[in-house]
Structures are given as C-alpha cells and as structure tokens.
FIKOLZA-1660 file (N, C-alpha, C; in steps of 0.1 Angstrom, whole numbers, plus 5000, padded with zeros to 4 digits):
% residues 239
   i   px   py   pz ch aa at
   1 5008 4988 5002  A  M  N
   1 5003 5001 5000  A  M CA
   1 5008 5011 4997  A  M  C
   2 5007 5023 4991  A  Q  N
   2 5011 5035 4990  A  Q CA
   2 5009 5045 5000  A  Q  C
   3 5017 5052 5005  A  P  N
   3 5012 5066 5014  A  P CA
   3 4998 5072 5010  A  P  C
   4 4998 5071 4996  A  E  N
   4 4986 5079 4990  A  E CA
   4 4975 5071 4995  A  E  C
   5 4977 5058 4992  A  E  N
   5 4961 5050 4993  A  E CA
   5 4961 5046 5008  A  E  C
   6 4969 5049 5020  A  A  N
   6 4966 5047 5031  A  A CA
   6 4958 5061 5034  A  A  C
   7 4964 5072 5031  A  L  N
   7 4955 5084 5033  A  L CA
   7 4942 5083 5028  A  L  C
   8 4939 5078 5018  A  N  N
   8 4927 5076 5009  A  N CA
   8 4919 5066 5021  A  N  C
   9 4923 5054 5027  A  S  N
   9 4922 5049 5034  A  S CA
   9 4913 5053 5046  A  S  C
  10 4919 5064 5053  A  C  N
  10 4920 5069 5063  A  C CA
  10 4907 5080 5060  A  C  C
  11 4903 5085 5049  A  H  N
  11 4897 5092 5046  A  H CA
  11 4881 5084 5047  A  H  C
  12 4882 5069 5037  A  R  N
  12 4871 5064 5039  A  R CA
  12 4865 5060 5055  A  R  C
  13 4875 5054 5062  A  R  N
  13 4873 5053 5075  A  R CA
  13 4866 5064 5087  A  R  C
  14 4870 5075 5080  A  Q  N
  14 4862 5088 5085  A  Q CA
  14 4848 5087 5089  A  Q  C
  15 4844 5086 5078  A  R  N
  15 4831 5085 5074  A  R CA
  15 4819 5077 5082  A  R  C
  16 4827 5066 5088  A  T  N
  16 4821 5060 5099  A  T CA
  16 4821 5064 5115  A  T  C
  17 4825 5076 5115  A  L  N
  17 4827 5085 5123  A  L CA
  17 4814 5093 5127  A  L  C
  18 4808 5099 5138  A  H  N
  18 4798 5103 5141  A  H CA
  18 4800 5118 5133  A  H  C
  19 4789 5122 5128  A  S  N
  19 4790 5133 5120  A  S CA
  19 4799 5146 5124  A  S  C
  20 4797 5151 5140  A  H  N
  20 4802 5159 5143  A  H CA
  20 4820 5161 5145  A  H  C
  21 4822 5150 5141  A  Q  N
  21 4835 5145 5145  A  Q CA
  21 4845 5147 5130  A  Q  C
  22 4837 5142 5121  A  R  N
  22 4840 5140 5108  A  R CA
  22 4850 5154 5106  A  R  C
  23 4841 5164 5106  A  A  N
  23 4850 5179 5104  A  A CA
  23 4864 5182 5111  A  A  C
  24 4866 5177 5123  A  K  N
  24 4876 5180 5129  A  K CA
  24 4886 5170 5123  A  K  C
  25 4884 5157 5123  A  L  N
  25 4892 5147 5116  A  L CA
  25 4899 5153 5100  A  L  C
  26 4889 5156 5092  A  S  N
  26 4893 5159 5080  A  S CA
  26 4902 5173 5080  A  S  C
  27 4899 5181 5087  A  A  N
  27 4909 5193 5089  A  A CA
  27 4925 5187 5090  A  A  C
  28 4924 5177 5104  A  S  N
  28 4938 5173 5103  A  S CA
  28 4946 5162 5094  A  S  C
  29 4936 5155 5089  A  L  N
  29 4942 5147 5080  A  L CA
  29 4955 5149 5071  A  L  C
  30 4954 5164 5064  A  E  N
  30 4962 5165 5054  A  E CA
  30 4977 5168 5061  A  E  C
  31 4977 5175 5073  A  T  N
  31 4987 5183 5079  A  T CA
  31 4991 5174 5089  A  T  C
  32 4983 5163 5096  A  K  N
  32 4988 5154 5106  A  K CA
  32 4994 5141 5104  A  K  C
  33 4987 5133 5092  A  V  N
  33 4992 5122 5088  A  V CA
  33 5001 5119 5086  A  V  C
  34 5013 5112 5091  A  R  N
  34 5026 5111 5085  A  R CA
  34 5029 5097 5090  A  R  C
  35 5023 5087 5082  A  M  N
  35 5022 5075 5084  A  M CA
  35 5035 5067 5078  A  M  C
  36 5037 5058 5082  A  R  N
  36 5049 5049 5076  A  R CA
  36 5044 5037 5076  A  R  C
  37 5044 5030 5061  A  V  N
  37 5037 5018 5057  A  V CA
  37 5046 5007 5058  A  V  C
  38 5042 4998 5065  A  W  N
  38 5054 4982 5069  A  W CA
  38 5047 4971 5065  A  W  C
  39 5058 4964 5059  A  T  N
  39 5052 4951 5057  A  T CA
  39 5051 4943 5068  A  T  C
  40 5045 4930 5067  A  A  N
  40 5043 4920 5081  A  A CA
  40 5057 4919 5087  A  A  C
  41 5067 4919 5082  A  V  N
  41 5079 4915 5089  A  V CA
  41 5086 4928 5095  A  V  C
  42 5077 4940 5095  A  D  N
  42 5086 4952 5100  A  D CA
  42 5075 4955 5113  A  D  C
  43 5080 4966 5120  A  L  N
  43 5069 4969 5130  A  L CA
  43 5073 4986 5135  A  L  C
  44 5065 4994 5132  A  C  N
  44 5067 5008 5140  A  C CA
  44 5059 5009 5151  A  C  C
  45 5067 5016 5163  A  L  N
  45 5060 5016 5174  A  L CA
  45 5048 5028 5176  A  L  C
  46 5047 5037 5166  A  E  N
  46 5039 5046 5167  A  E CA
  46 5027 5043 5157  A  E  C
  47 5031 5049 5142  A  N  N
  47 5021 5048 5134  A  N CA
  47 5026 5037 5125  A  N  C
  48 5017 5025 5123  A  S  N
  48 5021 5017 5115  A  S CA
  48 5009 5007 5109  A  S  C
  49 5012 5001 5100  A  I  N
  49 5000 4994 5092  A  I CA
  49 5006 4980 5094  A  I  C
  50 5001 4970 5102  A  I  N
  50 5004 4955 5101  A  I CA
  50 4995 4949 5090  A  I  C
  51 5002 4942 5082  A  L  N
  51 4997 4933 5073  A  L CA
  51 4997 4917 5076  A  L  C
  52 4989 4911 5070  A  N  N
  52 4988 4895 5071  A  N CA
  52 5001 4891 5069  A  N  C
  53 5007 4883 5076  A  D  N
  53 5020 4873 5071  A  D CA
  53 5014 4863 5063  A  D  C
  54 5023 4866 5049  A  R  N
  54 5021 4855 5038  A  R CA
  54 5036 4847 5031  A  R  C
  55 5035 4836 5034  A  L  N
  55 5046 4830 5029  A  L CA
  55 5044 4829 5014  A  L  C
  56 5036 4825 5009  A  D  N
  56 5032 4828 4994  A  D CA
  56 5018 4834 4990  A  D  C
  57 5018 4845 4986  A  D  N
  57 5006 4852 4981  A  D CA
  57 4997 4848 4971  A  D  C
  58 5003 4840 4963  A  Q  N
  58 4995 4836 4952  A  Q CA
  58 4988 4822 4954  A  Q  C
  59 4993 4816 4968  A  N  N
  59 4983 4802 4971  A  N CA
  59 4978 4807 4985  A  N  C
  60 4978 4817 4987  A  M  N
  60 4973 4820 5002  A  M CA
  60 4976 4816 5013  A  M  C
  61 4990 4810 5012  A  H  N
  61 4993 4803 5025  A  H CA
  61 4999 4813 5037  A  H  C
  62 4992 4813 5049  A  V  N
  62 4997 4821 5060  A  V CA
  62 5004 4817 5069  A  V  C
  63 5015 4826 5075  A  V  N
  63 5023 4821 5087  A  V CA
  63 5012 4822 5099  A  V  C
  64 5014 4810 5104  A  V  N
  64 5006 4810 5115  A  V CA
  64 5018 4806 5130  A  V  C
  65 5019 4814 5140  A  T  N
  65 5031 4813 5148  A  T CA
  65 5022 4810 5160  A  T  C
  66 5032 4804 5172  A  C  N
  66 5027 4801 5183  A  C CA
  66 5030 4815 5193  A  C  C
  67 5015 4816 5200  A  T  N
  67 5015 4827 5207  A  T CA
  67 5016 4824 5224  A  T  C
  68 5019 4813 5226  A  E  N
  68 5016 4809 5240  A  E CA
  68 5026 4817 5249  A  E  C
  69 5038 4819 5248  A  A  N
  69 5048 4825 5254  A  A CA
  69 5042 4842 5261  A  A  C
  70 5033 4847 5250  A  L  N
  70 5028 4860 5251  A  L CA
  70 5017 4860 5262  A  L  C
  71 5012 4849 5264  A  L  N
  71 4997 4845 5270  A  L CA
  71 4998 4840 5283  A  L  C
  72 5009 4840 5289  A  Q  N
  72 5009 4836 5305  A  Q CA
  72 5001 4842 5314  A  Q  C
  73 4995 4835 5323  A  A  N
  73 4987 4838 5335  A  A CA
  73 4992 4848 5342  A  A  C
  74 4985 4858 5349  A  P  N
  74 4994 4868 5358  A  P CA
  74 5000 4860 5374  A  P  C
  75 5011 4864 5374  A  G  N
  75 5018 4855 5384  A  G CA
  75 5030 4842 5381  A  G  C
  76 5027 4842 5368  A  L  N
  76 5032 4829 5363  A  L CA
  76 5048 4837 5356  A  L  C
  77 5060 4830 5360  A  P  N
  77 5073 4835 5353  A  P CA
  77 5069 4835 5336  A  P  C
  78 5075 4843 5329  A  P  N
  78 5073 4838 5314  A  P CA
  78 5083 4830 5311  A  P  C
  79 5080 4818 5303  A  G  N
  79 5088 4806 5301  A  G CA
  79 5092 4807 5290  A  G  C
  80 5104 4800 5285  A  P  N
  80 5110 4805 5270  A  P CA
  80 5100 4798 5259  A  P  C
  81 5102 4805 5253  A  S  N
  81 5090 4799 5237  A  S CA
  81 5097 4786 5234  A  S  C
  82 5111 4782 5237  A  S  N
  82 5114 4769 5230  A  S CA
  82 5107 4757 5242  A  S  C
  83 5101 4761 5251  A  G  N
  83 5096 4753 5258  A  G CA
  83 5081 4747 5253  A  G  C
  84 5077 4756 5248  A  C  N
  84 5064 4751 5243  A  C CA
  84 5065 4737 5234  A  C  C
  85 5058 4729 5239  A  P  N
  85 5059 4714 5229  A  P CA
  85 5051 4717 5215  A  P  C
  86 5044 4726 5213  A  C  N
  86 5036 4728 5200  A  C CA
  86 5047 4727 5187  A  C  C
  87 5041 4722 5175  A  S  N
  87 5048 4722 5162  A  S CA
  87 5047 4734 5156  A  S  C
  88 5040 4747 5160  A  L  N
  88 5043 4757 5152  A  L CA
  88 5053 4766 5153  A  L  C
  89 5058 4774 5144  A  P  N
  89 5067 4783 5146  A  P CA
  89 5069 4792 5157  A  P  C
  90 5080 4796 5162  A  H  N
  90 5078 4802 5177  A  H CA
  90 5086 4817 5171  A  H  C
  91 5082 4824 5160  A  S  N
  91 5087 4834 5157  A  S CA
  91 5076 4848 5157  A  S  C
  92 5084 4858 5157  A  E  N
  92 5074 4870 5153  A  E CA
  92 5063 4869 5142  A  E  C
  93 5051 4873 5142  A  S  N
  93 5043 4875 5135  A  S CA
  93 5032 4888 5135  A  S  C
  94 5024 4890 5126  A  S  N
  94 5012 4901 5128  A  S CA
  94 5005 4900 5141  A  S  C
  95 4998 4886 5145  A  L  N
  95 4991 4886 5156  A  L CA
  95 5000 4884 5166  A  L  C
  96 5013 4882 5169  A  S  N
  96 5021 4884 5178  A  S CA
  96 5024 4899 5182  A  S  C
  97 5024 4909 5172  A  R  N
  97 5027 4922 5172  A  R CA
  97 5012 4928 5180  A  R  C
  98 5001 4923 5175  A  L  N
  98 4990 4930 5177  A  L CA
  98 4985 4927 5193  A  L  C
  99 4991 4915 5196  A  L  N
  99 4991 4909 5211  A  L CA
  99 4997 4918 5219  A  L  C
 100 5012 4920 5215  A  R  N
 100 5018 4931 5223  A  R CA
 100 5016 4944 5224  A  R  C
 101 5010 4949 5215  A  A  N
 101 5002 4959 5217  A  A CA
 101 4990 4962 5226  A  A  C
 102 4982 4952 5224  A  L  N
 102 4970 4951 5232  A  L CA
 102 4974 4948 5250  A  L  C
 103 4986 4940 5249  A  L  N
 103 4992 4935 5263  A  L CA
 103 4999 4944 5268  A  L  C
 104 5004 4956 5264  A  A  N
 104 5007 4968 5268  A  A CA
 104 4999 4976 5277  A  A  C
 105 4988 4974 5276  A  A  N
 105 4978 4981 5282  A  A CA
 105 4980 4981 5301  A  A  C
 106 4978 4992 5310  A  R  N
 106 4981 4990 5321  A  R CA
 106 4970 4995 5331  A  R  C
 107 4964 5003 5324  A  S  N
 107 4951 5012 5332  A  S CA
 107 4938 5009 5323  A  S  C
 108 4936 5012 5311  A  S  N
 108 4925 5010 5306  A  S CA
 108 4926 5002 5290  A  S  C
 109 4912 4996 5285  A  L  N
 109 4912 4992 5272  A  L CA
 109 4897 4992 5270  A  L  C
 110 4896 5002 5257  A  E  N
 110 4884 5001 5252  A  E CA
 110 4883 4994 5241  A  E  C
 111 4870 4986 5235  A  L  N
 111 4871 4977 5225  A  L CA
 111 4859 4978 5219  A  L  C
 112 4860 4982 5206  A  C  N
 112 4847 4982 5197  A  C CA
 112 4850 4977 5188  A  C  C
 113 4841 4965 5184  A  L  N
 113 4842 4953 5176  A  L CA
 113 4832 4951 5168  A  L  C
 114 4831 4949 5159  A  F  N
 114 4820 4940 5149  A  F CA
 114 4818 4924 5153  A  F  C
 115 4830 4918 5152  A  A  N
 115 4830 4904 5154  A  A CA
 115 4843 4899 5160  A  A  C
 116 4840 4892 5171  A  F  N
 116 4851 4891 5179  A  F CA
 116 4853 4873 5183  A  F  C
 117 4861 4869 5176  A  S  N
 117 4859 4852 5179  A  S CA
 117 4875 4845 5183  A  S  C
 118 4886 4855 5180  A  S  N
 118 4899 4848 5179  A  S CA
 118 4900 4844 5195  A  S  C
 119 4903 4830 5198  A  P  N
 119 4909 4826 5212  A  P CA
 119 4923 4834 5217  A  P  C
 120 4929 4836 5207  A  Q  N
 120 4943 4842 5216  A  Q CA
 120 4939 4854 5217  A  Q  C
 121 4931 4863 5212  A  L  N
 121 4930 4878 5213  A  L CA
 121 4917 4880 5225  A  L  C
 122 4913 4869 5224  A  G  N
 122 4899 4869 5239  A  G CA
 122 4908 4865 5250  A  G  C
 123 4920 4855 5251  A  R  N
 123 4927 4854 5262  A  R CA
 123 4934 4865 5264  A  R  C
 124 4938 4871 5255  A  A  N
 124 4948 4883 5259  A  A CA
 124 4937 4895 5268  A  A  C
 125 4926 4896 5263  A  V  N
 125 4917 4905 5269  A  V CA
 125 4914 4901 5285  A  V  C
 126 4910 4887 5285  A  Q  N
 126 4911 4883 5297  A  Q CA
 126 4920 4886 5309  A  Q  C
 127 4933 4886 5302  A  L  N
 127 4948 4885 5311  A  L CA
 127 4946 4900 5315  A  L  C
 128 4943 4913 5306  A  L  N
 128 4942 4920 5311  A  L CA
 128 4935 4924 5321  A  L  C
 129 4919 4919 5320  A  H  N
 129 4913 4922 5331  A  H CA
 129 4917 4916 5343  A  H  C
 130 4924 4904 5343  A  Q  N
 130 4929 4897 5356  A  Q CA
 130 4943 4906 5362  A  Q  C
 131 4947 4916 5356  A  R  N
 131 4957 4922 5360  A  R CA
 131 4953 4936 5364  A  R  C
 132 4939 4938 5365  A  G  N
 132 4933 4951 5370  A  G CA
 132 4930 4959 5359  A  G  C
 133 4934 4959 5347  A  V  N
 133 4928 4967 5336  A  V CA
 133 4913 4966 5335  A  V  C
 134 4909 4981 5334  A  R  N
 134 4895 4982 5332  A  R CA
 134 4894 4981 5317  A  R  C
 135 4887 4970 5317  A  V  N
 135 4882 4963 5302  A  V CA
 135 4867 4967 5298  A  V  C
 136 4862 4976 5286  A  R  N
 136 4851 4979 5281  A  R CA
 136 4849 4972 5267  A  R  C
 137 4837 4968 5264  A  V  N
 137 4836 4962 5250  A  V CA
 137 4824 4967 5245  A  V  C
 138 4823 4971 5234  A  I  N
 138 4811 4974 5226  A  I CA
 138 4809 4963 5212  A  I  C
 139 4800 4956 5212  A  T  N
 139 4798 4949 5199  A  T CA
 139 4787 4950 5197  A  T  C
 140 4784 4941 5184  A  D  N
 140 4774 4938 5174  A  D CA
 140 4764 4928 5180  A  D  C
 141 4750 4932 5184  A  C  N
 141 4742 4920 5189  A  C CA
 141 4739 4908 5181  A  C  C
 142 4740 4907 5169  A  D  N
 142 4737 4897 5161  A  D CA
 142 4751 4888 5162  A  D  C
 143 4759 4892 5162  A  Y  N
 143 4777 4885 5159  A  Y CA
 143 4779 4882 5171  A  Y  C
 144 4778 4885 5184  A  M  N
 144 4782 4883 5196  A  M CA
 144 4773 4869 5199  A  M  C
 145 4761 4866 5192  A  A  N
 145 4753 4854 5194  A  A CA
 145 4759 4842 5187  A  A  C
 146 4770 4844 5177  A  L  N
 146 4774 4831 5170  A  L CA
 146 4784 4821 5176  A  L  C
 147 4782 4810 5174  A  N  N
 147 4791 4800 5178  A  N CA
 147 4808 4806 5177  A  N  C
 148 4815 4803 5188  A  G  N
 148 4827 4805 5188  A  G CA
 148 4831 4821 5192  A  G  C
 149 4820 4827 5195  A  S  N
 149 4821 4841 5198  A  S CA
 149 4828 4843 5213  A  S  C
 150 4836 4852 5214  A  Q  N
 150 4845 4854 5228  A  Q CA
 150 4836 4864 5237  A  Q  C
 151 4825 4871 5231  A  I  N
 151 4818 4880 5244  A  I CA
 151 4815 4870 5254  A  I  C
 152 4807 4860 5254  A  G  N
 152 4803 4854 5263  A  G CA
 152 4811 4849 5273  A  G  C
 153 4824 4845 5268  A  L  N
 153 4834 4844 5276  A  L CA
 153 4842 4857 5283  A  L  C
 154 4841 4868 5276  A  L  N
 154 4844 4876 5284  A  L CA
 154 4832 4883 5295  A  L  C
 155 4822 4882 5292  A  R  N
 155 4812 4886 5300  A  R CA
 155 4814 4876 5315  A  R  C
 156 4813 4865 5310  A  K  N
 156 4814 4851 5323  A  K CA
 156 4828 4858 5332  A  K  C
 157 4837 4863 5326  A  A  N
 157 4847 4867 5334  A  A CA
 157 4847 4880 5341  A  A  C
 158 4835 4885 5338  A  G  N
 158 4831 4900 5347  A  G CA
 158 4837 4912 5341  A  G  C
 159 4838 4911 5328  A  I  N
 159 4843 4924 5316  A  I CA
 159 4828 4927 5314  A  I  C
 160 4827 4940 5316  A  Q  N
 160 4818 4950 5308  A  Q CA
 160 4816 4947 5294  A  Q  C
 161 4803 4945 5290  A  V  N
 161 4800 4945 5276  A  V CA
 161 4785 4949 5272  A  V  C
 162 4787 4959 5263  A  R  N
 162 4774 4965 5256  A  R CA
 162 4771 4963 5245  A  R  C
 163 4759 4961 5236  A  H  N
 163 4757 4958 5225  A  H CA
 163 4746 4968 5219  A  H  C
 164 4745 4967 5207  A  D  N
 164 4734 4977 5198  A  D CA
 164 4720 4969 5201  A  D  C
 165 4711 4977 5197  A  Q  N
 165 4697 4968 5193  A  Q CA
 165 4693 4973 5179  A  Q  C
 166 4698 4981 5172  A  D  N
 166 4695 4984 5158  A  D CA
 166 4695 4975 5152  A  D  C
 167 4686 4979 5139  A  L  N
 167 4689 4968 5126  A  L CA
 167 4700 4968 5120  A  L  C
 168 4706 4980 5120  A  G  N
 168 4719 4981 5112  A  G CA
 168 4729 4974 5124  A  G  C
 169 4742 4972 5116  A  Y  N
 169 4752 4965 5124  A  Y CA
 169 4762 4978 5132  A  Y  C
 170 4765 4973 5143  A  M  N
 170 4777 4980 5152  A  M CA
 170 4790 4976 5143  A  M  C
 171 4793 4983 5131  A  H  N
 171 4805 4978 5125  A  H CA
 171 4817 4982 5125  A  H  C
 172 4819 4990 5138  A  H  N
 172 4832 4995 5144  A  H CA
 172 4843 4983 5145  A  H  C
 173 4856 4990 5141  A  K  N
 173 4867 4978 5146  A  K CA
 173 4878 4987 5151  A  K  C
 174 4880 4989 5164  A  F  N
 174 4887 4995 5170  A  F CA
 174 4891 4994 5186  A  F  C
 175 4905 4997 5189  A  A  N
 175 4904 4995 5205  A  A CA
 175 4914 5009 5207  A  A  C
 176 4915 5012 5222  A  I  N
 176 4920 5023 5224  A  I CA
 176 4927 5017 5237  A  I  C
 177 4942 5016 5238  A  V  N
 177 4948 5012 5247  A  V CA
 177 4953 5025 5256  A  V  C
 178 4953 5026 5269  A  D  N
 178 4956 5035 5280  A  D CA
 178 4949 5048 5277  A  D  C
 179 4941 5051 5269  A  K  N
 179 4937 5063 5264  A  K CA
 179 4949 5069 5256  A  K  C
 180 4956 5061 5248  A  K  N
 180 4970 5071 5243  A  K CA
 180 4973 5062 5231  A  K  C
 181 4967 5049 5227  A  V  N
 181 4974 5042 5213  A  V CA
 181 4958 5038 5210  A  V  C
 182 4957 5041 5196  A  L  N
 182 4945 5038 5187  A  L CA
 182 4951 5025 5178  A  L  C
 183 4942 5017 5179  A  I  N
 183 4943 5003 5169  A  I CA
 183 4931 5004 5163  A  I  C
 184 4934 5006 5150  A  T  N
 184 4920 5002 5140  A  T CA
 184 4924 4999 5129  A  T  C
 185 4912 4996 5118  A  G  N
 185 4917 4989 5106  A  G CA
 185 4905 4981 5101  A  G  C
 186 4907 4973 5091  A  S  N
 186 4898 4963 5083  A  S CA
 186 4894 4951 5093  A  S  C
 187 4904 4948 5102  A  L  N
 187 4903 4934 5110  A  L CA
 187 4894 4932 5116  A  L  C
 188 4884 4922 5114  A  N  N
 188 4876 4914 5126  A  N CA
 188 4885 4908 5133  A  N  C
 189 4884 4907 5146  A  W  N
 189 4890 4898 5155  A  W CA
 189 4889 4885 5156  A  W  C
 190 4888 4877 5143  A  T  N
 190 4883 4863 5140  A  T CA
 190 4895 4858 5134  A  T  C
 191 4894 4841 5138  A  T  N
 191 4906 4833 5133  A  T CA
 191 4903 4834 5118  A  T  C
 192 4894 4835 5111  A  Q  N
 192 4891 4837 5097  A  Q CA
 192 4899 4848 5091  A  Q  C
 193 4897 4860 5098  A  A  N
 193 4902 4873 5091  A  A CA
 193 4918 4873 5093  A  A  C
 194 4923 4867 5105  A  I  N
 194 4935 4868 5108  A  I CA
 194 4946 4857 5100  A  I  C
 195 4937 4846 5097  A  Q  N
 195 4948 4836 5092  A  Q CA
 195 4944 4839 5075  A  Q  C
 196 4933 4842 5072  A  N  N
 196 4929 4840 5058  A  N CA
 196 4928 4851 5049  A  N  C
 197 4925 4860 5057  A  N  N
 197 4918 4876 5048  A  N CA
 197 4931 4885 5044  A  N  C
 198 4929 4894 5037  A  R  N
 198 4936 4906 5036  A  R CA
 198 4934 4918 5041  A  R  C
 199 4941 4920 5055  A  E  N
 199 4937 4927 5063  A  E CA
 199 4948 4938 5064  A  E  C
 200 4945 4949 5074  A  N  N
 200 4952 4958 5081  A  N CA
 200 4950 4962 5092  A  N  C
 201 4961 4966 5101  A  V  N
 201 4958 4973 5112  A  V CA
 201 4966 4986 5115  A  V  C
 202 4960 4996 5118  A  L  N
 202 4967 5007 5121  A  L CA
 202 4971 5009 5135  A  L  C
 203 4982 5013 5139  A  I  N
 203 4984 5014 5153  A  I CA
 203 4992 5028 5155  A  I  C
 204 4985 5036 5162  A  M  N
 204 4989 5053 5163  A  M CA
 204 4989 5057 5174  A  M  C
 205 4998 5063 5182  A  E  N
 205 4999 5071 5192  A  E CA
 205 5001 5089 5188  A  E  C
 206 4987 5091 5184  A  D  N
 206 4984 5104 5182  A  D CA
 206 4971 5111 5188  A  D  C
 207 4975 5121 5196  A  T  N
 207 4967 5124 5208  A  T CA
 207 4950 5129 5200  A  T  C
 208 4953 5136 5188  A  E  N
 208 4940 5140 5182  A  E CA
 208 4932 5130 5177  A  E  C
 209 4937 5117 5174  A  Y  N
 209 4929 5107 5167  A  Y CA
 209 4925 5100 5178  A  Y  C
 210 4933 5097 5190  A  V  N
 210 4926 5088 5202  A  V CA
 210 4915 5095 5206  A  V  C
 211 4917 5110 5209  A  R  N
 211 4905 5119 5214  A  R CA
 211 4892 5116 5205  A  R  C
 212 4893 5116 5192  A  L  N
 212 4881 5114 5183  A  L CA
 212 4875 5101 5186  A  L  C
 213 4883 5091 5182  A  F  N
 213 4881 5076 5185  A  F CA
 213 4874 5075 5201  A  F  C
 214 4881 5080 5208  A  L  N
 214 4871 5076 5222  A  L CA
 214 4861 5085 5228  A  L  C
 215 4860 5097 5219  A  E  N
 215 4847 5104 5222  A  E CA
 215 4837 5096 5213  A  E  C
 216 4841 5088 5202  A  E  N
 216 4829 5080 5196  A  E CA
 216 4826 5068 5205  A  E  C
 217 4834 5058 5212  A  F  N
 217 4834 5050 5219  A  F CA
 217 4827 5055 5232  A  F  C
 218 4828 5066 5238  A  E  N
 218 4817 5073 5248  A  E CA
 218 4807 5075 5243  A  E  C
 219 4804 5079 5234  A  R  N
 219 4790 5082 5228  A  R CA
 219 4782 5069 5227  A  R  C
 220 4787 5062 5218  A  I  N
 220 4782 5045 5221  A  I CA
 220 4780 5038 5231  A  I  C
 221 4792 5039 5242  A  W  N
 221 4789 5030 5255  A  W CA
 221 4777 5039 5260  A  W  C
 222 4774 5051 5258  A  E  N
 222 4762 5055 5267  A  E CA
 222 4747 5055 5261  A  E  C
 223 4749 5052 5245  A  E  N
 223 4738 5050 5239  A  E CA
 223 4731 5035 5239  A  E  C
 224 4743 5026 5240  A  F  N
 224 4739 5014 5246  A  F CA
 224 4739 5010 5259  A  F  C
 225 4738 5019 5268  A  D  N
 225 4734 5015 5283  A  D CA
 225 4722 5005 5283  A  D  C
 226 4721 4994 5288  A  P  N
 226 4711 4985 5291  A  P CA
 226 4701 4989 5295  A  P  C
 227 4701 5001 5307  A  T  N
 227 4688 5007 5312  A  T CA
 227 4679 5015 5301  A  T  C
 228 4683 5017 5288  A  K  N
 228 4680 5022 5281  A  K CA
 228 4672 5015 5270  A  K  C
 229 4676 5002 5272  A  Y  N
 229 4670 4990 5260  A  Y CA
 229 4654 4989 5263  A  Y  C
 230 4649 4988 5252  A  S  N
 230 4636 4988 5247  A  S CA
 230 4633 4976 5242  A  S  C
 231 4627 4964 5255  A  F  N
 231 4625 4951 5251  A  F CA
 231 4611 4947 5242  A  F  C
 232 4604 4957 5242  A  F  N
 232 4589 4956 5233  A  F CA
 232 4589 4968 5225  A  F  C
 233 4599 4970 5218  A  P  N
 233 4597 4981 5211  A  P CA
 233 4584 4989 5202  A  P  C
 234 4580 5000 5202  A  Q  N
 234 4568 5001 5195  A  Q CA
 234 4572 5001 5181  A  Q  C
 235 4560 4997 5173  A  K  N
 235 4563 4997 5161  A  K CA
 235 4557 5008 5151  A  K  C
 236 4566 5013 5144  A  H  N
 236 4562 5026 5136  A  H CA
 236 4551 5025 5126  A  H  C
 237 4541 5031 5127  A  R  N
 237 4529 5027 5118  A  R CA
 237 4528 5041 5108  A  R  C
 238 4526 5037 5096  A  G  N
 238 4524 5046 5088  A  G CA
 238 4512 5051 5089  A  G  C
 239 4512 5064 5082  A  H  N
 239 4499 5075 5083  A  H CA
 239 4490 5074 5074  A  H  C
% end
C-alpha cells in the first residue's frame, strides 16, 4: 500500500465517525498524517500498518505462529518459547505484534468490535482484566451470539460488555489502549480474518485521533446503556 492509498483509506474510515467529529478529523488529515507503511515483517511503534504474514501470496498460505509465551497467566514467570511443545513456529508474526500492543495496557482498554472470535485475542483481553486493567467492550448484538464468539466468555469473566439494538450493524473495529494508543483498521478479531483474509491494522499514538475515537466510544457506550434498552419496541405505523 502506498502512502497515498493509506491516506485515502483514512478518508474512507472517517465516514464511519459521528457527523460532528468528521470535520475535525478531515481538517487534521492533510497536515497530521505522517504514517509509515510497513510490511508484515516490520513494525513501527507509533504509526504502523500491520498486514497479514504470507509465505506465498499466490496460494494464500499464511504464517501461523505460536503465541503461548505471550499469554502467560498473571503471576507465572514467562517461560521460554522453546519450552512450548507445539509444532508451530515460535517467531514474530502480525498476530503476536497485535497481542503485544494490547498486552501493553496498564490502566484501560476500550474495544469496539463488530466480530470477536479469536481465542488468542480473547485470552489476551481476559489476562488484562485479571491484571486489573479496566476493560470495556462494545459489540454487535447479532454477531456476539454466533458460535465461537468470545463475548460470552468475556462477560463470564466479569468484563463489561454493551451491544446495539438497532437493525443496522455495529460495524466499528477499533481499540484504545490506556487512552493514548489507537488500534484500528479492516480487521475483525476472528481466526478467519487473521489467517485467511487480506487485512490491515493501523496502530497510532496521536492525541487528536485517540481523542476522536475515544469520544465515539463514549458516545456509543452511553447510547447502548442496557437501562435504555426497549424490550418491546413500539412499531412505527404509517399514516
């Protein structure tokens, strides 16, 4: 992806923001976006696009690596990756870099996700909750009920989850780490998307972008307050 294409992608994503936020984001795009675009084998700690790791782009073979060493339970000493008995490669991958970005959270994690079924990402979120990080999740009411969804497990662990009641989808895909790092892009947090799709993940430490997405999260969080749910909605009748 060329820098111009990345900029165009940002323009497309901004349309999903609340209308009063779009003008602010638009005004800052041309002057503030200074992204570096990296391949799957590279990593930029501030502004980066992480792409799926592919061994053979023509045959769509995807690199699947072991992430067990990253997902140690709280209080357990980190074991060497060589100690894992599985046959998967124990090398860095796009998924492991995403996990590292998430597991860097120390105080808060806001997740706004359309679909969430990746076991590894689900375990990472539960680990953060166990470590005392305040985790809040917004998701889509239809996709949270599908087989394999992590949402039920997160709720069972005591993590706050809110969802929509609308006919349209809650289609956002972003996370905010410690209110200072934004993670967003095309990626649904599913095994299918991670292993088979062409996806991108943008990781940014930019105060203005983080603020805009955090405002959007708080707006939806308030809108999806379960005390406001209508379990027997009135049908709109034509005149």
